[in-house]
C-alpha positions in Angstrom: -213.0 113.7 138.9 -214.5 114.5 141.9 -218.3 114.3 142.9 -219.5 117.8 144.1 -222.0 119.0 146.2 -222.5 122.7 146.1 -218.6 123.8 145.5 -217.1 126.0 142.8 -214.0 123.7 141.1 -212.2 122.9 138.1 -211.6 119.8 136.8 -210.4 118.2 133.8 -211.8 115.0 131.4 -212.2 113.7 128.2 -215.2 113.6 126.1 -216.0 109.9 125.4 -219.5 110.4 123.7 -222.4 112.7 123.8 -226.0 111.3 123.7 -228.8 113.8 122.0 -231.8 113.7 124.0 -235.1 115.4 124.3 -237.0 116.7 127.7 -240.6 116.1 128.4 -241.5 119.3 126.6 -239.6 118.2 123.9 -236.6 120.3 124.0 -233.0 119.0 123.0 -230.3 118.5 125.5 -226.8 116.4 125.4 -226.1 113.8 127.9 -222.3 113.6 127.9 -220.0 111.3 129.4 -216.6 112.3 130.6 -213.6 110.0 131.7 -210.5 110.2 133.2 -208.2 107.8 135.1 -210.6 107.0 138.1 -213.9 106.6 136.3 -216.8 108.1 134.4 -219.1 110.9 135.2 -222.3 112.5 133.2 -223.0 115.8 132.6 -226.4 117.5 130.9 -225.9 120.1 128.6 -229.1 122.1 128.0 -230.2 123.7 124.7 -230.3 127.3 126.3 -226.4 127.1 127.4 -223.8 128.3 124.8 -221.9 124.9 125.7 -224.7 123.1 123.6 -223.7 124.6 120.5 -220.1 124.2 121.0 -220.3 120.7 121.7 -221.4 120.4 118.1 -217.7 121.6 116.9 -215.9 119.4 119.7 -215.2 115.5 118.6 -215.3 112.9 120.9 -212.0 112.1 122.4 -211.2 115.8 123.2 -209.6 116.8 126.3 -211.4 119.6 128.2 -211.2 122.0 131.2 -214.5 122.2 132.9 -214.9 125.4 135.5 -217.8 126.3 137.4 -220.1 126.0 140.5 -221.3 122.4 140.8 -224.2 120.7 142.5 -224.7 117.1 143.0 -228.2 115.5 143.4 -230.3 112.5 142.6 -230.2 113.0 139.2 -226.1 113.8 138.7 -223.8 116.3 138.4 -225.6 119.9 137.2 -224.4 123.4 137.3 -226.1 126.9 136.3 -223.2 128.5 135.8 -219.9 126.8 134.1 -218.0 126.9 131.0 -215.5 124.5 129.4 -212.3 125.0 127.0 -210.1 122.6 125.4 -206.5 121.8 127.2 -203.7 122.9 125.5 -200.6 120.5 124.9 -198.9 120.9 128.1 -202.1 120.3 130.2 -203.0 117.6 127.7 -199.7 115.6 128.4 -200.2 115.8 132.0 -203.7 114.7 132.0 -203.0 111.6 129.9 -200.3 110.8 132.5 -203.1 110.0 134.7 -203.8 110.6 138.3 -200.4 109.8 140.4 -202.3 108.6 143.3 -204.1 105.9 141.1 -201.3 105.1 139.2 -199.1 104.4 142.7 -202.1 102.2 143.8 -202.2 100.4 140.9 -198.5 100.2 140.6 -198.8 98.2 144.0 -201.5 96.2 143.0 -199.2 95.1 140.0 -196.4 94.2 142.1 -198.5 92.2 144.4 -199.9 90.3 141.2 -196.3 89.4 140.1 -195.2 88.5 143.8 -198.4 85.9 144.0 -197.6 84.8 140.8 -193.8 84.3 141.4 -194.8 81.9 144.6 -197.1 79.5 142.2 -195.0 75.8 142.8 -196.9 74.0 140.1 -194.4 74.4 136.9 -196.9 74.2 134.6 -199.0 77.0 136.2 -196.1 79.0 136.9 -194.9 78.7 133.2 -198.3 79.8 131.9 -198.8 82.4 134.2 -195.6 83.7 133.2 -195.9 83.7 129.7 -199.2 85.2 130.2 -197.4 88.4 131.8 -195.0 88.4 129.2 -197.2 88.6 126.2 -200.4 90.5 127.5 -198.8 92.1 130.6 -199.0 96.0 129.3 -202.1 95.3 127.5 -203.6 93.5 130.8 -202.7 96.7 133.0 -204.7 99.4 130.7 -207.8 96.7 130.8 -211.0 97.7 133.0 -212.8 95.2 134.9 -215.8 96.5 133.3 -217.6 98.9 131.0 -219.7 100.1 134.0 -220.6 99.2 137.5 -216.9 98.2 139.4 -213.6 98.8 138.3 -214.8 100.5 135.1 -211.4 102.9 134.5 -208.5 102.0 132.9 -206.2 99.9 135.0 -209.3 98.8 137.1 -208.8 95.2 136.1 -205.4 95.2 137.7 -207.0 96.5 141.1 -209.8 94.0 140.9 -207.3 91.2 140.1 -204.7 91.8 142.7 -207.5 92.3 145.9 -209.0 89.2 144.7 -205.7 87.5 144.9 -205.3 88.6 148.4 -208.9 87.4 148.9 -207.5 83.8 147.7 -204.5 84.0 149.9 -206.5 84.7 153.0 -209.3 82.1 152.0 -206.4 79.1 151.5 -205.5 79.9 155.2 -208.7 78.9 156.3 -210.2 76.3 153.9 -206.6 74.8 153.4 -208.2 71.8 151.2 -208.4 74.3 148.1 -205.4 74.4 145.6 -203.8 77.7 146.3 -201.9 77.2 142.5 -204.9 76.9 140.9 -207.1 79.5 142.5 -204.4 82.2 142.2 -204.1 81.2 138.5 -208.1 81.0 138.3 -208.1 84.6 139.4 -205.6 86.0 136.9 -207.5 84.5 134.0 -211.1 84.5 135.1 -211.3 87.9 133.4 -208.7 88.3 130.9 -211.0 88.2 127.9 -211.8 91.8 129.1 -208.2 92.8 127.6 -210.5 92.6 124.3 -214.0 93.5 125.7 -213.3 96.3 128.2 -209.3 97.6 126.8 -208.5 100.8 126.4 -205.9 102.5 123.7 -202.1 103.2 124.8 -203.2 106.8 125.4 -206.5 108.2 126.4 -209.3 107.1 128.7 -211.8 106.4 126.5 -212.8 103.0 126.5 -213.7 101.7 122.8 -216.5 98.9 122.0 -214.7 95.9 119.7 -216.3 93.4 117.6 -214.9 90.3 119.6 -216.4 92.0 122.8 -219.4 92.6 121.6 -219.9 89.1 119.5 -218.4 86.8 122.0 -217.7 88.4 125.2 -215.0 88.0 127.8 -215.7 84.4 129.0 -215.1 82.6 125.3 -212.3 85.2 124.7 -210.6 84.3 127.8 -210.7 80.3 127.2 -209.6 81.1 123.8 -206.4 83.1 124.9 -205.4 80.5 127.6 -205.9 77.8 125.3 -203.6 79.4 122.8 -201.0 80.0 125.5 -201.4 76.5 126.9 -200.7 75.0 123.5 -197.6 77.0 122.8 -196.2 76.3 126.4 -196.8 72.5 125.9 -194.6 72.7 122.7 -191.4 74.1 124.8 -188.6 72.0 125.8 -189.5 72.6 129.5 -192.7 70.5 128.8 -190.9 67.2 128.3 -190.2 67.1 132.0 -193.6 67.2 133.0 -194.8 63.9 131.8 -194.9 62.1 135.0 -196.2 64.8 137.2 -199.2 64.5 139.4 -201.8 65.8 139.0 -201.9 65.1 135.1 -201.0 68.2 133.2 -203.9 67.6 130.9 -206.3 67.6 134.3 -204.9 71.0 135.2 -205.2 72.3 132.0 -209.0 71.5 132.0 -209.5 73.3 135.7 -208.2 76.5 134.6 -210.5 76.3 131.7 -213.5 75.5 134.2 -212.6 78.5 136.5 -213.0 80.6 133.7 -216.1 79.2 132.3 -217.8 79.0 135.7 -216.7 81.9 137.4 -220.0 84.2 136.8 -222.0 81.2 139.3 -224.8 81.0 137.0 -226.2 80.5 133.3 -228.2 83.7 134.0 -225.1 85.7 134.7 -223.4 84.5 131.5 -221.3 81.4 132.6 -221.6 78.4 130.2 -221.2 75.9 132.9 -221.6 76.2 136.8 -219.2 75.8 139.4 -218.3 72.2 139.9 -215.2 72.2 142.1 -214.2 73.9 145.5 -211.8 76.6 143.8 -214.4 77.1 141.0 -216.9 78.1 143.8 -214.3 80.2 145.7 -213.4 82.0 142.8 -217.1 82.7 142.0 -217.8 84.3 145.4 -214.3 86.0 145.7 -215.1 87.8 142.2 -218.5 88.9 143.6 -217.7 89.8 146.8 -214.7 92.2 145.3 -217.3 93.7 142.6 -220.0 94.2 145.1 -217.8 96.0 147.7 -216.2 98.1 145.1 -219.4 99.2 144.2 -220.4 100.0 147.7 -217.5 102.4 147.9 -218.2 104.2 145.1 -221.9 104.4 146.3 -220.5 106.0 149.5 -218.6 108.3 147.7 -221.1 109.6 145.0 -224.8 108.7 145.7 -226.6 111.6 147.7 -227.9 111.6 151.0 -231.7 110.9 151.3 -232.1 110.7 155.0 -229.3 110.7 158.1 -226.9 108.3 157.9 -228.9 106.5 154.5 -227.4 107.2 150.9 -229.5 106.5 148.0 -229.3 103.1 145.7 -226.1 102.8 143.8 -227.2 100.6 140.8 -227.2 97.3 140.5 -226.7 97.1 144.3 -230.4 96.0 145.7 -231.1 98.6 148.2 -230.1 102.1 149.7 -226.9 102.5 151.5 -226.6 102.9 155.1 -223.4 104.4 156.5 -221.0 102.0 157.8 -220.5 101.2 161.5 -217.0 103.0 162.9 -214.2 100.8 164.0 -214.1 100.6 167.5 -211.7 102.6 169.4 -210.5 102.4 173.1 -208.7 106.1 172.4 -210.6 108.6 174.3 -211.0 112.0 172.1 
């Protein structure tokens, strides 16, 4: 789904939901939310357009093709001339298969995750991560990292976790006292509760809401999931050989749970406890950095220019975006 400025184009999307609103003069209009494998966009449908009435006959979740002349401004995507139709069966199947470029990138990210997990030396952490992948791999791969703001797309959690693991490995090469096995494990598990809070069905790009996600949130859900995996792991025959290992298995379990509980960094941001170990502090900043970097990337792609080299603020970033400085090149053009 591309963000366009004065361009004629067609694109396919799934109708996630619609919200009926009113203008200042009391006229009704729809704000529709459209999704695909790359993210979400909004489109306003005014009451004087034929699409306004047509939407009343179209169910949420429908697959649609939009064609028209589009403009992108500070209020979002708009058009004075556009139409829409349902996708036929063949078109719908192609759409649900996802964007090939996004799929290839996420496949590469998943391969990196599996590689880095495979390099965990501690047998307890290696086994609990392997069991997590065996039980939840498919669900994890179709989850988002958020409902909005960053990596809010099918497979976004894999992209977020893979980049965080790569950052964690780099950080461990600088701060060599960090426990690499523990930090990589914490990266895998820190947002695993989003498999229930920000998950997708097996087919489609609409992100439903769930009672566990709304009533508990991803941090308690993640702690519960990892606790269950750990208890089950400790009943396996392999656990018999871990009794003499150092650090103690119970201590490792507690440190893993602490990483999940503290990764938001503050009570105000939803963590029940604050980072109290080097790995917990590192995890918090790696998570925050990757989320903010993704928000900036999205802003550079979609936010309108408000002055030469300056783009409008991308919420929740604190200020307008300035065009990045180009890399130095010694080659003359």
